[in-house]
Structure formats: C-alpha cells, structure tokens
DSSP file (Angstrom, degrees, kcal/mol; ACC not computed):
  #  RESIDUE AA STRUCTURE BP1 BP2  ACC     N-H-->O    O-->H-N    N-H-->O    O-->H-N    TCO  KAPPA ALPHA  PHI   PSI    X-CA   Y-CA   Z-CA
    1    1 A M              0   0    0      0, 0.0     2,-0.1     0, 0.0     0, 0.0   0.000 360.0 360.0 360.0 132.1   40.9   16.4   82.4
    2    2 A Q        -     0   0    0      1,-0.0     2,-0.5     0, 0.0     0, 0.0  -0.475 360.0-136.9 -78.2 145.9   44.0   14.4   82.9
    3    3 A K        -     0   0    0     -2,-0.1     2,-0.4     2,-0.0    -1,-0.0  -0.913  18.9-131.4-101.7 128.3   45.6   12.6   80.0
    4    4 A T        -     0   0    0     -2,-0.5     2,-0.5     1,-0.0     0, 0.0  -0.657  19.1-161.1 -83.4 132.0   46.8    9.0   80.7
    5    5 A V        -     0   0    0     -2,-0.4     2,-0.2    17,-0.0    -2,-0.0  -0.949  13.6-133.4-115.3 125.5   50.3    8.2   79.6
    6    6 A A        -     0   0    0     -2,-0.5     2,-0.5     1,-0.0    17,-0.2  -0.550  15.6-151.2 -75.7 135.8   51.4    4.5   79.2
    7    7 A I        -     0   0    0     -2,-0.2     2,-0.2    15,-0.1    15,-0.2  -0.935  16.3-171.3-106.4 128.2   54.7    3.7   80.8
    8    8 A Y  E     -A   21   0A   0     13,-3.3    13,-1.8    -2,-0.5     2,-0.4  -0.712  16.2-134.8-114.3 163.4   56.7    0.9   79.1
    9    9 A E  E     +A   20   0A   0     -2,-0.2     2,-0.3    11,-0.2    11,-0.2  -0.970  25.5 173.7-117.7 138.9   59.9   -1.0   80.1
   10   10 A G  E     -A   19   0A   0      9,-2.8     9,-3.6    -2,-0.4     2,-0.3  -0.888  10.3-158.8-135.4 165.7   62.6   -1.7   77.6
   11   11 A K  E     -A   18   0A   0     -2,-0.3     2,-0.4     7,-0.3     7,-0.2  -0.997  27.4-106.2-147.6 150.0   66.1   -3.2   77.9
   12   12 A C     >  -     0   0    0      5,-2.6     4,-2.0    -2,-0.3     5,-0.1  -0.632  25.0-147.8 -71.4 125.8   69.3   -3.3   75.9
   13   13 A R  T  4 S+     0   0    0     -2,-0.4    -1,-0.1     1,-0.2     0, 0.0   0.703  93.5  51.1 -68.5 -19.0   69.6   -6.7   74.3
   14   14 A L  T  4 S+     0   0    0      1,-0.1    -1,-0.2     3,-0.1    72,-0.0   0.904 129.2  10.1 -83.7 -45.2   73.4   -6.5   74.7
   15   15 A C  T  4 S-     0   0    0      2,-0.1    -2,-0.2    61,-0.1    -1,-0.1   0.425  92.2-123.1-118.9  -0.3   73.9   -5.7   78.3
   16   16 A N     <  +     0   0    0     -4,-2.0     2,-0.2     1,-0.2    -3,-0.1   0.657  50.7 160.1  66.6  19.4   70.4   -6.1   79.8
   17   17 A K        -     0   0    0     -5,-0.1    -5,-2.6     1,-0.1     2,-0.3  -0.555  34.2-133.5 -69.8 135.6   70.3   -2.5   81.1
   18   18 A K  E     -A   11   0A   0     -2,-0.2     2,-0.3    -7,-0.2    -7,-0.3  -0.645  20.8-168.0-101.0 152.4   66.6   -1.6   81.7
   19   19 A F  E     -A   10   0A   0     -9,-3.6    -9,-2.8    -2,-0.3     2,-0.3  -0.954   2.8-160.6-133.5 150.7   64.8    1.6   80.7
   20   20 A Q  E     +A    9   0A   0     -2,-0.3     2,-0.3   -11,-0.2   -11,-0.2  -0.946  41.0  70.6-132.4 154.2   61.3    3.0   81.6
   21   21 A G  E    S-A    8   0A   0    -13,-1.8   -13,-3.3    -2,-0.3    -2,-0.1  -0.900  81.9 -28.9 141.9-169.6   59.2    5.6   79.9
   22   22 A T     >  -     0   0    0     -2,-0.3     4,-2.6   -15,-0.2     5,-0.2  -0.260  67.9-102.1 -72.1 169.7   57.0    6.2   76.8
   23   23 A R  H  > S+     0   0    0      1,-0.2     4,-2.3     2,-0.2     5,-0.1   0.887 124.3  50.3 -60.2 -40.9   58.0    4.3   73.7
   24   24 A E  H  > S+     0   0    0      2,-0.2     4,-2.1     1,-0.2    -1,-0.2   0.892 110.9  49.6 -66.1 -41.2   59.6    7.3   72.1
   25   25 A M  H  > S+     0   0    0      2,-0.2     4,-3.0     1,-0.2     5,-0.2   0.939 111.9  48.2 -61.0 -47.6   61.7    8.0   75.4
   26   26 A I  H  X S+     0   0    0     -4,-2.6     4,-3.0     1,-0.2     5,-0.3   0.929 110.2  51.0 -61.4 -44.6   62.8    4.4   75.5
   27   27 A K  H  X S+     0   0    0     -4,-2.3     4,-2.1     1,-0.2    -1,-0.2   0.911 114.4  44.5 -59.4 -42.4   63.8    4.4   71.8
   28   28 A K  H  X S+     0   0    0     -4,-2.1     4,-2.4     2,-0.2    -2,-0.2   0.886 114.6  48.2 -68.6 -40.6   65.9    7.6   72.4
   29   29 A Q  H  X S+     0   0    0     -4,-3.0     4,-2.7     2,-0.2    -2,-0.2   0.877 112.1  49.5 -67.1 -39.1   67.4    6.3   75.7
   30   30 A L  H  X S+     0   0    0     -4,-3.0     4,-2.9    -5,-0.2     5,-0.2   0.936 111.8  48.7 -67.1 -46.7   68.3    3.0   74.0
   31   31 A H  H  X S+     0   0    0     -4,-2.1     4,-2.3    -5,-0.3    -2,-0.2   0.925 114.5  44.6 -55.8 -49.4   69.9    4.8   71.0
   32   32 A D  H  X S+     0   0    0     -4,-2.4     4,-2.6     2,-0.2     5,-0.5   0.901 112.6  53.2 -62.5 -43.7   71.9    7.1   73.3
   33   33 A H  H  X>S+     0   0    0     -4,-2.7     5,-1.4     1,-0.2     4,-1.4   0.935 111.3  44.2 -56.8 -50.1   72.9    4.2   75.4
   34   34 A I  H  <5S+     0   0    0     -4,-2.9     4,-0.2     1,-0.2    -1,-0.2   0.899 117.0  46.5 -61.3 -42.3   74.2    2.2   72.5
   35   35 A E  H  <5S+     0   0    0     -4,-2.3    -1,-0.2    -5,-0.2    -2,-0.2   0.870 129.9  15.4 -67.8 -37.7   76.0    5.2   71.1
   36   36 A N  H  <5S+     0   0    0     -4,-2.6    -3,-0.2    -5,-0.1    -2,-0.2   0.875 130.0  12.3-111.0 -48.5   77.6    6.3   74.4
   37   37 A D  T  <5S+     0   0    0     -4,-1.4     2,-0.6    -5,-0.5    -3,-0.2   0.205  70.3 127.1-132.4  21.0   77.8    4.0   77.4
   38   38 A C     >< -     0   0    0     -5,-1.4     4,-2.1    -4,-0.2     5,-0.2  -0.706  47.1-152.2 -76.3 121.4   76.9    0.4   76.5
   39   39 A E  H  > S+     0   0    0     -2,-0.6     4,-2.4     1,-0.2     5,-0.2   0.847  92.7  54.9 -66.0 -33.3   79.8   -1.7   77.9
   40   40 A V  H  > S+     0   0    0      1,-0.2     4,-2.2     2,-0.2    -1,-0.2   0.940 110.4  43.8 -65.1 -43.7   79.3   -4.4   75.3
   41   41 A V  H  > S+     0   0    0      2,-0.2     4,-2.7     1,-0.2    -2,-0.2   0.874 112.8  53.9 -70.0 -37.0   79.5   -2.0   72.4
   42   42 A K  H  X S+     0   0    0     -4,-2.1     4,-2.2     2,-0.2    -1,-0.2   0.910 110.1  47.0 -58.5 -44.8   82.5   -0.2   74.1
   43   43 A T  H  X S+     0   0    0     -4,-2.4     4,-2.3     2,-0.2    -2,-0.2   0.906 112.1  49.2 -66.3 -41.0   84.4   -3.6   74.3
   44   44 A L  H  X S+     0   0    0     -4,-2.2     4,-2.3     2,-0.2    -2,-0.2   0.915 111.9  48.8 -68.7 -39.7   83.6   -4.5   70.7
   45   45 A K  H  X S+     0   0    0     -4,-2.7     4,-1.9     2,-0.2    -1,-0.2   0.885 110.0  52.8 -65.0 -34.2   84.8   -1.1   69.5
   46   46 A N  H  X S+     0   0    0     -4,-2.2     4,-1.2     1,-0.2    -1,-0.2   0.910 109.5  47.5 -63.0 -43.5   87.9   -1.5   71.5
   47   47 A W  H  <>S+     0   0    0     -4,-2.3     5,-2.6     1,-0.2     4,-0.2   0.862 109.5  54.5 -61.6 -38.5   88.5   -4.9   69.9
   48   48 A E  H ><5S+     0   0    0     -4,-2.3     3,-1.2     1,-0.2    -1,-0.2   0.877 103.8  54.7 -65.4 -36.4   87.9   -3.3   66.5
   49   49 A K  H 3<5S+     0   0    0     -4,-1.9    -1,-0.2     1,-0.3    -2,-0.2   0.837 105.3  54.0 -63.9 -34.0   90.6   -0.7   67.3
   50   50 A K  T 3<5S-     0   0    0     -4,-1.2    -1,-0.3    -5,-0.1    -2,-0.2   0.488 124.6-106.4 -80.9  -0.6   93.0   -3.6   68.0
   51   51 A G  T < 5S+     0   0    0     -3,-1.2     2,-0.8    -4,-0.2    -3,-0.2   0.727  74.0 140.9  85.1  22.2   92.2   -5.0   64.5
   52   52 A I      < +     0   0    0     -5,-2.6    -1,-0.2     1,-0.2    -2,-0.1  -0.846   3.7 143.9-103.2 104.4   90.1   -7.9   65.9
   53   53 A Y        +     0   0    0     -2,-0.8    -1,-0.2    -3,-0.1    -5,-0.1   0.663  47.1  84.6-114.5 -22.7   87.1   -8.4   63.6
   54   54 A E  S    S-     0   0    0      1,-0.1     2,-2.0     2,-0.1     6,-0.1  -0.730  70.5-143.7 -83.9 118.5   86.7  -12.2   63.6
   55   55 A P        +     0   0    0      0, 0.0     2,-0.4     0, 0.0    -1,-0.1  -0.451  50.6 137.3 -80.5  70.8   84.6  -13.3   66.5
   56   56 A M     >  -     0   0    0     -2,-2.0     4,-2.4     1,-0.1     5,-0.2  -0.937  58.3-136.2-121.3 139.1   86.6  -16.6   67.2
   57   57 A M  H  > S+     0   0    0     -2,-0.4     4,-3.1     1,-0.2     5,-0.2   0.919 105.2  56.3 -55.6 -42.4   87.7  -18.1   70.4
   58   58 A A  H  > S+     0   0    0      1,-0.2     4,-2.7     2,-0.2    -1,-0.2   0.905 108.4  47.0 -59.2 -42.9   91.2  -18.9   69.0
   59   59 A V  H  > S+     0   0    0      2,-0.2     4,-2.3     1,-0.2    -1,-0.2   0.927 111.1  50.8 -68.7 -41.2   91.8  -15.3   68.0
   60   60 A Y  H  <>S+     0   0    0     -4,-2.4     5,-3.6     2,-0.2     6,-0.6   0.940 113.9  45.4 -59.1 -45.9   90.6  -14.0   71.4
   61   61 A R  H ><5S+     0   0    0     -4,-3.1     3,-1.3     4,-0.2    -2,-0.2   0.935 112.2  50.6 -62.5 -44.1   93.0  -16.5   73.2
   62   62 A R  H 3<5S+     0   0    0     -4,-2.7    -1,-0.2     1,-0.3    -2,-0.2   0.845 113.4  45.9 -62.0 -36.6   95.9  -15.6   70.9
   63   63 A E  T 3<5S-     0   0    0     -4,-2.3    -1,-0.3    -5,-0.2    -2,-0.2   0.413 116.2-114.2 -89.5   2.2   95.4  -11.9   71.5
   64   64 A G  T < 5S+     0   0    0     -3,-1.3     3,-0.3    -4,-0.4    -3,-0.2   0.793  82.9 122.0  73.9  26.6   95.1  -12.4   75.3
   65   65 A L     >< +     0   0    0     -5,-3.6     4,-2.6    -6,-0.2    -4,-0.2   0.216  29.6 107.1-108.2  13.6   91.4  -11.3   75.2
   66   66 A E  H  > S+     0   0    0     -6,-0.6     4,-2.7     1,-0.2     5,-0.2   0.906  79.8  53.1 -60.0 -38.3   89.9  -14.5   76.6
   67   67 A R  H  > S+     0   0    0     -3,-0.3     4,-2.4     1,-0.2    -1,-0.2   0.927 109.0  49.8 -62.9 -43.6   89.2  -12.6   80.0
   68   68 A D  H  > S+     0   0    0      1,-0.2     4,-2.5     2,-0.2    -1,-0.2   0.864 110.9  49.7 -60.6 -37.3   87.4   -9.9   78.0
   69   69 A L  H  X S+     0   0    0     -4,-2.6     4,-2.9     2,-0.2    -2,-0.2   0.922 110.0  49.5 -67.6 -41.9   85.3  -12.5   76.2
   70   70 A K  H  X S+     0   0    0     -4,-2.7     4,-2.4     2,-0.2    -2,-0.2   0.907 111.7  49.2 -65.6 -39.2   84.4  -14.2   79.4
   71   71 A K  H  X S+     0   0    0     -4,-2.4     4,-3.2     2,-0.2     5,-0.2   0.952 113.0  47.9 -58.9 -49.7   83.3  -10.8   81.0
   72   72 A L  H  X S+     0   0    0     -4,-2.5     4,-2.6     1,-0.2     6,-0.2   0.915 112.0  49.1 -60.0 -42.5   81.2  -10.1   77.8
   73   73 A M  H  X>S+     0   0    0     -4,-2.9     5,-1.4     1,-0.2     4,-0.9   0.902 112.9  47.7 -64.0 -40.0   79.7  -13.6   78.0
   74   74 A K  H  <5S+     0   0    0     -4,-2.4     3,-0.4     2,-0.2    -2,-0.2   0.938 113.4  47.9 -65.9 -46.6   78.9  -13.1   81.6
   75   75 A K  H  <5S+     0   0    0     -4,-3.2    -2,-0.2     1,-0.2    -1,-0.2   0.884 120.2  36.2 -59.9 -41.1   77.4   -9.6   81.1
   76   76 A T  H  <5S-     0   0    0     -4,-2.6    -1,-0.2    -5,-0.2    -2,-0.2   0.503  99.6-133.4 -90.6  -4.6   75.2  -10.7   78.1
   77   77 A K  T  <5 +     0   0    0     -4,-0.9     2,-0.3    -3,-0.4    -3,-0.2   0.896  61.9 137.7  49.5  42.9   74.5  -14.1   79.6
   78   78 A S      < -     0   0    0     -5,-1.4    -1,-0.2    -6,-0.2    -2,-0.1  -0.790  56.1-123.0-117.3 157.1   75.3  -15.5   76.2
   79   79 A T     >  -     0   0    0     -2,-0.3     4,-2.3    -3,-0.1     3,-0.2  -0.533  40.7-101.3 -86.0 163.9   77.2  -18.5   74.8
   80   80 A P  H  > S+     0   0    0      0, 0.0     4,-2.5     0, 0.0     5,-0.1   0.874 124.3  54.3 -58.1 -34.3   80.1  -17.8   72.4
   81   81 A D  H  > S+     0   0    0      2,-0.2     4,-1.9     1,-0.2     5,-0.1   0.906 107.6  49.4 -64.8 -40.2   77.9  -18.8   69.5
   82   82 A E  H  > S+     0   0    0     -3,-0.2     4,-2.5     2,-0.2    -1,-0.2   0.910 110.2  51.5 -62.7 -39.3   75.3  -16.2   70.6
   83   83 A L  H  X S+     0   0    0     -4,-2.3     4,-2.9     1,-0.2     5,-0.2   0.918 106.8  54.3 -60.6 -43.2   78.0  -13.6   70.9
   84   84 A I  H  X S+     0   0    0     -4,-2.5     4,-2.6     1,-0.2    -1,-0.2   0.913 108.7  47.6 -58.5 -40.9   79.2  -14.5   67.4
   85   85 A S  H  X S+     0   0    0     -4,-1.9     4,-2.6     2,-0.2    -1,-0.2   0.912 111.6  51.1 -69.4 -38.9   75.7  -13.9   66.0
   86   86 A I  H  X S+     0   0    0     -4,-2.5     4,-2.5     2,-0.2    -2,-0.2   0.923 111.0  48.4 -58.4 -44.8   75.5  -10.6   67.9
   87   87 A L  H  X S+     0   0    0     -4,-2.9     4,-2.2     2,-0.2    -2,-0.2   0.906 110.9  50.0 -64.0 -41.9   78.8   -9.5   66.4
   88   88 A E  H  X S+     0   0    0     -4,-2.6     4,-1.5    -5,-0.2    -1,-0.2   0.940 110.8  50.7 -64.4 -41.9   77.8  -10.5   62.9
   89   89 A D  H  X S+     0   0    0     -4,-2.6     4,-0.8     1,-0.2     3,-0.4   0.920 111.2  47.0 -60.9 -42.8   74.6   -8.5   63.4
   90   90 A L  H >< S+     0   0    0     -4,-2.5     3,-0.5     1,-0.2    -1,-0.2   0.853 107.7  56.9 -69.9 -30.3   76.5   -5.4   64.6
   91   91 A Q  H 3< S+     0   0    0     -4,-2.2    -1,-0.2     1,-0.2    -2,-0.2   0.816 102.6  56.5 -66.8 -29.6   78.9   -5.8   61.6
   92   92 A E  H 3<        0   0    0     -4,-1.5    -1,-0.2    -3,-0.4    -2,-0.2   0.742 360.0 360.0 -72.0 -22.9   75.9   -5.6   59.3
   93   93 A L    <<        0   0    0     -4,-0.8    -1,-0.2    -3,-0.5    -2,-0.2   0.483 360.0 360.0 -69.7 360.0   74.8   -2.2   60.7
C-alpha cells in the first residue's frame, strides 16, 4: 500500500526564492538558504562588515550604498520602511 506524502510550497520572505517539499524539507532548505546563499542576507552581512548597522537612507547615501539599497528594495519588492523593519527583525535574532 502506497503512503501519500503532501508536497508544500514555501518561500524566503527576504528574496522570494521558492521551495517545494515536505514541511521538514522546506524548513531545512530555508535554514540552509538563509545561512548560505540568500542574497539579501549576504548584502546585509557585507554592510555589517563595513560597520553599517543603522538602516537609514542618509547613511546609505553617504557610504555610497544607495545602489545596493535600491537593488535590495527591488529584490524584496519592499519600501525603505519595510526594509528597516526587516533589518530590525534580523538584528533581534
């Protein structure tokens, strides 16, 4: 007798990359994705290495990171305020 397995879809809330599989598989894939190859997290970590912790447009402009911010906004389809809340959420982790 065959066992039915439910297939779910999930996505990264930061970069909208989609995943498919069982809930456990999606959870593992998302964790690995965030740890290793999420472009948004890579960009934020890169900014952190440069000493940029405050998510403010003025800081980004002064540091010449406005282009990176615009790319990040385009990738996440977010407004600057939404990005600020995402950054604050990540800082709490």
